[in-house]
N, C-alpha and C positions, 0 to 999 in steps of 0.2 A: 455672351453665351458661356455657360459653365464648361469647365474642363470635361472632356469625355474620355480621355485616356487615363485609366486608373493609376498608371505610373506617375503621371504629372499632377494628380489630385492632391496638392499639398497646401491648398487654401491661401491664396493671396486675396485678391478682391472678390473673385466671382463665384466661389464654391457655394455660398448660401443663397444664390439668387434664384435657384429653382429652374424648372423647365421654361424655355423661352415663351411657350404658348400661354402659360398662366403666370408669368412673372409679374410681380407688383412691387410697388415702392416699399422698402423696409423702413418702418417708422421707428421712433426712438424706443418704444416698448419692445418691438420685435428685435431690434438691434441688441438691446441689453439682454434679452432672453437667449440670444445665440452667442453670448460672450462679449458683446460690445462694451467698450470703455474699460475693460479689464487691463488693457495695455496702458491706458492713461493712469489707472490706479497704481500700476506697478511703476510707471515712470515717475510719479509724484513721490515715491519712496526712495528714488535715486537722487544723487547730486546732479544738477543740470549738466555739468561738464562730463559726467559719466555717460549721460545719454548721447551727447555729441560724439564721444569716443566709441560708443557702441555702433552708432550709425557709420562712423568712419571705418570701423573694423569690418562692417558688413560690405563695405565698398559699394554702397548703393549709388548708382549713377542716375543722373537726371533723366526722367522719362518724357521730357517735353521736347527734346530735339538735339540738344548739344551733348548730352551724356556726361556732363561734368559731375564729379563726385559730390554728393549732397553733403556729407559730413565735413568735407574739406571746405566747402562754401560756408557752412555754418561757423567754422573756426576763424573765418576772416573778420568776424565782428569785433569791434573794440570792446573793452570792458564797459559795463553799464556806468553811466554818469548821472543818473537821476532823471534824465530826460526821456521822452518817448522813443520807443524802438518799434519797428514795424515788420510784419510779415505780409508780403503781397503774394497772393495765390493766382497763378496764371491759368485761367480757364477760357482764354480767348479762342483757342482752337479754330483758327481761321485758315490753317494750311489746307489747301485742296487735297481731298482724299483722306483727311484725318477726322475721325469721329469717335475715338475711344474714351476720352474724358467724359463725354456726354452721358455714357452709360453709368458711370460712377455717380454722377449727379442725379440721373433719372431714377436709379434703383437703390443706391446705397449711400446717400449723402452723409449719414453719420459716420461712415467709414472714413470719409474725407475729413469731417470735422474732428474726429478723434486724432487724426494725424496732425491737423492744424494745432490742436490744443497741446499735443506733445512737443511739437516744434517750437511753439511759443514759450513753453516752460524751459525747454532745453537751451534756447538762445536768449531767454529773458526778454521776450518781445511782448509788449503789453497791448498791441493793437494789430488786428488782422483784417486785411481787405481782400475779399474774394472777388476777383475781377472776371466777370463772365461776359462772353461776346453778346452783342445786342440781339443777334438773331435767335439766341436760345431763350425764347420767351417762356416756354413751358418749363424749361429747366430752371430758369430764374425764380419762378414761382415755387417750384418744388424745393429749391435750396433755401429760399427765404423761410418757408414753413419749417424746414429742418433746423435752421438757426434759431427760430423762435422756440422750438422744442428743446434745443440745447440750453437756451436761457431759462426756460421754465423749469428745467430739471437741474439747474445749478452748474452746468458745465462751464458756461461763460457768465460774466457778470461781476459786479463790484465785490461780491462776497469772497471771491477767490476761486480758483479752478476746482472743479469737482465738489461743489457745495462747500467750499471753504476748507478743503483738506490741506491746502497750502495757502499761505498768505501772499499769493501772487494772482492778481486779477487780470483777466484778458477780455477785451471787448472785440467782437467779431461783426463785421459789416459786409454786406454784398454791394458791389458797384457794377452796374451794367455799362458795357461799352457801347459805342455808337456804330459799330460795324466795320471798322478799319482794320485791315490785315496787319498793318504796321504796329498796332497796339499789342500784338503778340511778342514783339521785341521788348526785352525787359525794361529798358529805360523809356521807351514809348508808352509802355503800360503805366509807369510811374507818372508820366506827364498827364496821361488820361485820367488817372485817379485824382490828380490834383486839379482837375477841371480844365486843363489846357488842351491844345491841339496835340494829337499823339505823334509828336516828333521825337525820334531817338536823341539821346544826349551824347555829347562827347565824353569819353572816358579816358583817363581818370578825371575826377574822382569816381570810384566804383560805388555801386549802391550799398555795399556792406558798410561803407564809411559815411557816405553822404547820398542817401537815396530819397525816399518819400519825405516831402516837406523838409528836406535837408538833413534828415536824421538817419541813423543806421538802419538798414533795411535788408531783409533776406527775401529773395524772389524764388519761389518753387512752383513746379507744375503740379497739377491736381493728382496725377497718378504717382508722382514721386512721394507726396505726402501720404497717399493711401498705403504705400509700402512701409511707412515708418512704424505703424502700430504692430504689425506682425513681427517686425525685427525686434522691437522692444519686448514683445510678449514671448517670443521663442528664441531670441538670441541671434547674434551675428553668425555664429557657427552653423546654425540651421539654415540661414539664408545662403551661406556660401556653399551649401551642398546642392543648391538648385542653380541651373544655368550651366555655364561653361567657362573654362580657362581660355585665355588668348592663345591662338595658334600661331601668332607672329611675335610673341614676346612682349605684348603690351599689357595694359590693365585687364583684368578679367571682366566677364559679362555675367554677373551673378543675378539670380532671381528669375521670376517670371516677368512677362511683358504682355500687356494688352495689345493685340494686333488687329486693327480694323481692315479687313480685306474687301475691296470693291473692284469693279470692272468685270471682265469677261470670265466669271466663274459661276458655277451652278448655284452655290449657296453663299452669297456674300454675308458678312457679319463681323462681329467682334469676338475674338477668341483669346483666351489666356494660355500662353505657351511658355515653356522654358526658353530663355535666350539661347540661341545657337541652333534652333530648329531650321532645317533647310526650307527654303521657300517652296520647293516642289512638294514637300510633305505638308506644308501649311495649305497649299492649294488642293492637293489630291485627297488628303485625309480629313481635313477640316471643312473645306469648301466644296467637297464632292467633285473635284476636277474642273477642267476647263469647260466652259459653256459650249454646248453643241459638239463636244468631242474634238474641237479644233486644237491646233498646235499653239504652244506658248511662243509668243514673239518678243515679249519684254515686260518689264514691270518698273514702275516708280517705287523705289524701295520703302520710302518712309515720308511721304509728303513731297510735292513737286520740286521743292528747292534742293532736294538731295541728289537729283540726277537719276539716270535710268540704268537698270540692269539689262544687258543685251540678251539676244536669243540663246547664247551659249552659257548663260549664267543663271539658269533656272534652279540649280542646286545651291545657290549662294546661301551661306549660313546667316540667319537673321540675328547677328550679334554686333557688338560695337567695333569689331574688326572689319566690317563690311566695306568701309570707305577705302582703306588702303588695299584691300584684297581685290576689289572689283571696280575700282576707279569711279566711285561715287563720293559725294561729300561726306556721307556718314549714314548711320542707321536712322537718324531723325526720329520721327514719332513711331516708326516701325508699323506703319499702316500702308501696305502696298496696294497699288492700283495695277491690275493685271490686264495685259493687252494680248489679244489673239492674233493669228496669222493674217487676218484681213485688215488690220489696223493701218491707217495711213499715218506714218510717223511724222511727215511734214505737217499735217493738220494738227497732230498732237503738239508739236513744237510751236506752231502758230497760236494755238489756244493758250498754252502756258505763257508765251511772250505777251499776249494780250492781258493776261491776269497781272503780271508784274508791271506792265506799263501803267495799268489802271491803279495799282496799289502802291506804287512808289510815292513817298511823301513829298518828293520834289526838293528836299533840303540840299541834296548833294548833286552837283552838276553831272558827274559821270553816270550816276544812276538815273537821274531825271531825263537826260538827253540820250544816254545809251539805251535805256529801255525802249524809248520811242523808235530809235534807229533799228534796234534788233527786230521789233515788231514789223516795221516797214519792210525790212530786208526779207524776212520770212514770208511776208505777204506777197512780195514780188516773186519769190521762189515758188510758192504754192501755185501762183497764177501762170507760171511759165514765162514771166517777163524779166527774169534775172539772168546774169551771166555767171560763169565760173568765178570771175573776180568778185562778184557780190557774195558768193559763198565763202571765199577767203576772208573778205571784209567782215562777215558775220562772226567768224571765229576770232578774228583779231579784236573786234569790239568786246566780245564776251570776256576775253582774257585780260583786258585792260581796265576793267571796272570791278570794284568790290572792296570790302574791308580787308580781305587777306592781302591783296596788292597794296593796300594802304591808301586808297583813294576815296573811300566813303566812310561815314560814321558807323553804319550798322551793316548787317549781313544780307540785306535784301538783294543788293546787286550781286552778291556771291550766289544766292539762290537762283537768280536769273541766269547767271553765267554758267553754273554747273548743269542746270536743267537743259539749256540749249546746247551747250558744248558737248555733253555726253550723248544727247540724241543725234546730233550731226555726226559725231565721230563713230558711233556704233551703228548708224544706219546711213552712212555716207552715200551708198549707191542710190538710195531713194531721193536724196537731195540732188545728186548729180544728174539723175534722170530728168529733173525738172528744170535744169538750167541750160542755157545755150553756151557753147564754147566761146570764150572771150574773143578769139580771133575771128570767128564767124560773125559775131555780132558787130565787130568793128568794120569788117569788110562790107557787110550789108548796109551799114550806115554811110560809109564812103560812097558806095555805089548809088545809094539813093540821092545823095547830095550832088554827085557828079562833078 
């Protein structure tokens, strides 16, 4: 959905999309007619290293979840050695509650392709793989047509970028996933593109040094690359005037962000907002308020793995400081799921635990076994068959698994941990109401056995 606030109408991805009721796919001709590929034209007049420096100066942070600075990631690449170098674009978007990249593919695929072409030239990457989740059948067809249009008009191909304006050729392919959540993890994505099972790899070596097919590789999210073209077209200084500075002395949150809002709101959808917008403003001004006029109870800030904002955190700022300020793992994809006052948070925790149990690749014992135990414990609690000791065990399990404590290869266990731990801690009374006091349960058992 396009920006409705004239103060925010500064054109990142969504301004030219038109009214949602008559929105349609922007073809190559329409994209060029509205200024498309001018940023690529400008980039090809620059030295590749200057493009990297411009993106670093913009302090563009990854829009896929981690928020790592894009330009810094690009600078990790070794110098070209004559061999292949790859760009892997992450459009797996399997995080529950997240659906913002899909709109870029649905309505403005050339916006993404322009960012891909600029990134490949800046980093001297000669092959790009667009990895799209298997469930995105319609989007896969749309993007495949856009890639063909780009080839037909000389954007990609052996002649060199932009009809041979520079003597640097880029090939671009689409690769469809098989529907596994773990393929959204960057090294699991690389394994999947190589035709293997989507198991995350141990790091180091890191992908920038040894990634796809053992060669230097950059992995970027779809929305991150979509932001590259306007940065090159209008400059890092312009980008830094949008968004907000850190309120806790950390890196800034510059630019706009696509925020897909779902759950108990009157008008769910995807909205482009400046980073730093309060969640309450996003819900009330963009989503027409809470559904049925009910009270806000909580929100998953940016995909279930980030954890939950409690009932007193409705005004939380949607920026990259949100993790430290509100006890969640981070901003994630910035796609909040909103819960009203009637939501059973024990059921929410059980549903999330079931998801992580099913999506764990099983490679790491703490995640494979821990996810199963977390799900079983929450199931007992929901059914009223658990004791207070089981509730303590649930929190202990969550805190002992994950890449951050150093016990797993990837962050799936951390996502499970943060989701369950924050729900239990912020809604402890609901969980305690479902469990029996441990001493009462023990006494009942002793009495029964006599």
